[in-house]
GUMI-793121 format. One line per 8 residues: for each residue x, y, z of N, C-alpha, C. Coordinates in nm, 3 decimals. Example, Ala and Ser with C-alpha at 12.3 -4.5 7.8 and 13.67 -1.06 7.14 Angstrom:
! residues 2
1.319 -0.569 0.780 1.230 -0.450 0.780 1.320 -0.330 0.780  1.285 -0.225 0.708 1.367 -0.106 0.714 1.290 0.003 0.787
//
This chain:
! residues 129
10.679 6.965 9.130 10.780 7.072 9.196 10.837 7.180 9.094  10.800 7.196 8.992 10.879 7.305 8.948 10.762 7.473 8.898  10.603 7.367 8.912 10.533 7.506 8.979 10.591 7.580 9.034  10.637 7.540 9.181 10.655 7.563 9.306 10.774 7.620 9.293  10.865 7.614 9.231 10.993 7.676 9.285 10.973 7.823 9.171  10.880 7.791 9.050 10.892 7.889 8.989 10.771 8.032 9.036  10.692 7.960 9.120 10.636 8.009 9.217 10.679 8.092 9.338  10.767 7.999 9.417 10.846 8.097 9.437 10.860 8.204 9.437
11.025 8.161 9.330 11.125 8.250 9.289 11.010 8.411 9.235  10.910 8.415 9.187 10.874 8.490 9.120 10.806 8.575 9.233  10.673 8.473 9.377 10.673 8.561 9.487 10.773 8.643 9.542  10.841 8.565 9.564 11.002 8.645 9.611 11.024 8.832 9.561  11.081 8.778 9.450 11.003 8.916 9.350 10.982 9.009 9.358  10.853 8.950 9.368 10.705 9.070 9.381 10.748 9.141 9.552  10.778 9.034 9.632 10.807 9.109 9.752 10.897 9.172 9.724  11.048 9.137 9.685 11.110 9.239 9.705 11.091 9.458 9.624
10.940 9.424 9.486 10.938 9.519 9.447 10.823 9.516 9.511  10.792 9.488 9.584 10.655 9.579 9.714 10.703 9.650 9.839  10.860 9.606 9.845 10.936 9.638 9.969 10.966 9.852 9.882  11.029 9.789 9.833 11.025 9.869 9.713 10.901 10.043 9.638  10.864 9.986 9.635 10.693 10.073 9.647 10.673 10.127 9.746  10.593 10.042 9.848 10.647 10.066 10.003 10.693 10.167 10.082  10.836 10.172 10.037 10.931 10.247 10.125 10.929 10.383 10.041  10.939 10.365 9.918 10.931 10.508 9.836 10.801 10.566 9.923
10.665 10.508 9.917 10.542 10.544 9.992 10.593 10.623 10.058  10.648 10.563 10.155 10.637 10.546 10.303 10.745 10.712 10.331  10.827 10.668 10.229 10.964 10.768 10.306 10.980 10.944 10.226  10.846 10.922 10.118 10.758 11.075 10.110 10.778 11.123 10.256  10.719 11.064 10.392 10.700 11.149 10.467 10.770 11.095 10.590  10.862 11.036 10.558 10.993 11.036 10.692 11.037 11.186 10.817  11.064 11.246 10.634 11.140 11.421 10.677 11.041 11.482 10.777  10.863 11.452 10.808 10.793 11.497 10.923 10.815 11.468 11.041
10.908 11.483 11.122 10.954 11.447 11.308 10.763 11.385 11.357  10.664 11.457 11.270 10.567 11.401 11.396 10.455 11.326 11.296  10.509 11.276 11.183 10.456 11.228 11.106 10.437 11.062 11.203  10.220 11.040 11.154 10.208 10.934 11.277 10.247 10.897 11.364  10.249 11.040 11.455 10.326 11.032 11.587 10.420 11.039 11.656  10.518 11.021 11.527 10.636 11.060 11.614 10.754 10.961 11.501  10.888 10.984 11.520 10.936 10.815 11.493 10.930 10.694 11.595  10.953 10.717 11.748 10.940 10.601 11.795 10.806 10.580 11.813
10.673 10.636 11.737 10.509 10.610 11.757 10.499 10.395 11.684  10.369 10.359 11.770 10.365 10.299 11.759 10.340 10.225 11.629  10.206 10.363 11.589 10.176 10.334 11.370 10.286 10.389 11.332  10.397 10.438 11.369 10.470 10.406 11.283 10.590 10.363 11.263  10.639 10.224 11.403 10.743 10.140 11.415 10.620 10.020 11.237  10.511 9.983 11.283 10.465 9.931 11.243 10.403 9.908 11.097  10.480 10.062 11.059 10.464 10.071 10.910 10.597 10.059 10.838  10.646 10.043 10.902 10.818 10.033 10.887 10.844 9.907 10.839
10.759 9.800 11.013 10.732 9.660 11.020 10.704 9.631 10.860  10.620 9.665 10.787 10.512 9.584 10.714 10.602 9.615 10.593  10.658 9.777 10.545 10.767 9.753 10.458 10.869 9.657 10.462  10.911 9.651 10.555 11.043 9.592 10.612 11.021 9.439 10.567  10.900 9.339 10.604 10.851 9.227 10.589 10.776 9.172 10.422  10.732 9.284 10.349 10.802 9.232 10.207 10.976 9.121 10.183  11.036 9.285 10.271 11.198 9.225 10.210 11.266 9.159 10.262  11.191 9.132 10.396 11.176 8.996 10.466 11.130 8.858 10.371
11.008 8.859 10.405 10.956 8.733 10.372 11.023 8.710 10.233  10.962 8.759 10.098 11.003 8.821 10.015 11.149 8.716 9.961  11.229 8.704 10.036 11.381 8.676 10.110 11.374 8.531 10.048  11.278 8.456 10.203 11.303 8.365 10.211 11.185 8.250 10.143  11.057 8.385 10.027 11.058 8.345 9.945 11.101 8.252 9.850  11.244 8.301 9.799 11.385 8.309 9.644 11.460 8.174 9.697  11.530 8.224 9.834 11.546 8.111 9.936 11.446 7.985 9.888  11.342 7.985 9.910 11.298 7.821 9.952 11.309 7.774 9.757
11.269 7.898 9.686 11.259 7.847 9.551 11.407 7.787 9.558  11.504 7.848 9.543 11.612 7.872 9.484 11.629 7.710 9.573  11.661 7.690 9.686 11.639 7.531 9.774 11.531 7.430 9.695  11.492 7.437 9.704 11.431 7.287 9.572 11.487 7.284 9.478  11.528 7.406 9.427 11.564 7.367 9.277 11.683 7.258 9.294  11.792 7.287 9.403 11.895 7.233 9.415 11.843 7.086 9.477  11.755 7.124 9.638 11.736 6.983 9.657 11.638 6.958 9.572  11.584 6.896 9.577 11.468 6.819 9.501 11.328 6.799 9.610
11.235 6.850 9.644 11.136 6.704 9.727 11.030 6.706 9.678  10.993 6.612 9.724 10.801 6.540 9.687 10.709 6.665 9.649  10.632 6.638 9.478 10.569 6.760 9.416 10.492 6.871 9.559  10.444 6.732 9.625 10.276 6.780 9.712 10.356 6.827 9.829  10.464 6.828 9.917 10.536 6.889 9.994 10.609 7.103 9.956  10.616 7.075 9.819 10.714 7.129 9.777 10.572 7.255 9.760  10.447 7.222 9.676 10.400 7.318 9.643 10.312 7.391 9.830  10.291 7.235 9.918 10.276 7.292 10.021 10.341 7.439 10.071
10.472 7.447 10.092 10.564 7.517 10.088 10.575 7.631 10.056  10.508 7.584 9.934 10.529 7.749 9.786 10.410 7.859 9.794  10.305 7.700 9.880 10.164 7.870 9.870 10.240 7.937 10.041  10.231 7.826 10.087 10.241 7.918 10.280 10.372 8.039 10.258  10.440 8.014 10.205 10.516 8.098 10.189 10.508 8.251 10.145  10.429 8.222 10.006 10.383 8.332 9.949 10.251 8.336 10.054  10.155 8.305 10.077 10.055 8.366 10.235 10.106 8.498 10.343  10.167 8.356 10.389 10.297 8.479 10.499 10.332 8.644 10.431
10.459 8.592 10.269 10.456 8.741 10.256 10.335 8.835 10.174  10.187 8.741 10.203 10.099 8.891 10.183 10.008 8.920 10.306  10.036 8.793 10.444 9.945 8.813 10.540 10.071 8.900 10.669  10.166 8.895 10.611 10.267 8.961 10.697 10.261 9.124 10.659  10.266 9.163 10.567 10.265 9.318 10.526 10.140 9.386 10.561  10.030 9.290 10.511 9.892 9.327 10.509 9.913 9.378 10.693  9.935 9.294 10.806 9.848 9.216 10.974 9.932 9.405 10.988  10.092 9.405 10.971 10.190 9.509 11.012 10.127 9.636 10.982
10.061 9.710 10.804 9.999 9.788 10.799 9.815 9.831 10.847  9.770 9.684 10.841 9.664 9.695 10.924 9.642 9.743 11.060  9.746 9.715 11.143 9.750 9.719 11.300 9.799 9.859 11.273  9.885 9.885 11.258 9.911 10.055 11.196 9.797 10.126 11.196  9.684 10.047 11.138 9.655 10.184 11.083 9.489 10.180 11.205  9.479 10.049 11.281 9.387 9.985 11.382 9.459 9.905 11.452  9.457 9.928 11.567 9.580 9.895 11.667 9.487 9.757 11.676  9.368 9.731 11.716 9.246 9.644 11.728 9.172 9.663 11.674
9.093 9.551 11.588 9.156 9.431 11.711 9.296 9.329 11.551  9.318 9.444 11.429 9.434 9.378 11.374 9.547 9.303 11.420  9.579 9.361 11.529 9.695 9.299 11.585 9.685 9.207 11.662  9.552 9.107 11.651 9.566 8.965 11.658 9.540 8.896 11.584  9.562 8.951 11.504 9.524 8.837 11.340 9.697 8.817 11.321  9.787 8.844 11.370 9.939 8.793 11.384 10.034 8.598 11.323  9.917 8.619 11.463 9.930 8.434 11.434 9.913 8.337 11.278  9.871 8.446 11.202 9.833 8.394 11.066 9.970 8.395 10.986
10.028 8.514 10.990 10.126 8.543 10.911 10.294 8.369 10.916  10.227 8.453 11.072 10.331 8.336 11.140 10.372 8.202 11.125  10.194 8.167 11.095 10.152 7.986 11.103 10.213 7.964 10.924  10.157 8.020 10.833 10.237 8.002 10.759 10.341 7.989 10.664  10.424 8.140 10.731 10.591 8.124 10.795 10.606 8.024 10.826  10.615 7.967 10.829 10.667 7.845 10.989 10.637 7.672 10.955  10.540 7.754 10.851 10.505 7.594 10.801 10.541 7.582 10.673  10.585 7.671 10.564 10.616 7.698 10.476 10.800 7.667 10.505
10.864 7.676 10.631 11.018 7.638 10.625 10.972 7.483 10.719  10.940 7.458 10.770 10.919 7.333 10.819 10.857 7.198 10.726  10.789 7.251 10.635 10.779 7.172 10.505 10.854 7.143 10.454  10.952 7.254 10.381 11.143 7.227 10.338 11.234 7.149 10.479  11.167 7.155 10.589 11.325 7.113 10.657 11.295 6.942 10.666  11.137 6.918 10.712 11.126 6.784 10.699 11.080 6.697 10.642  11.118 6.776 10.416 11.094 6.692 10.342 11.238 6.680 10.270  11.350 6.767 10.320 11.516 6.781 10.308 11.516 6.672 10.241
11.568 6.645 10.083 11.663 6.523 10.004 11.784 6.520 10.010
//
């Protein structure tokens, strides 16, 4: 369980860092009214969502690491949950950015981060001690 706790905490902080970096990069262009088709365009919304997903799922990883520290679960379950949430962190922002770039076919891959993130949460809930 120690590996899962450390991995989840590290993944959470990496997510925070990537959220800051991606926000800084896309923030360079936000002053342009027509950037990525304008403020309400699909491309721009998906890009913003990818940036925010780093923070959101990063927080889930942090909470997971802190939760299994305070309420230990079995090693196998802790590892599965940590891996699933790390996969969700990687794939959600990736799906958002790829979908902003090419709507089809990448929008069809959102089931991957949903399933992985959900698996991490459900694993914790089912193995709560």
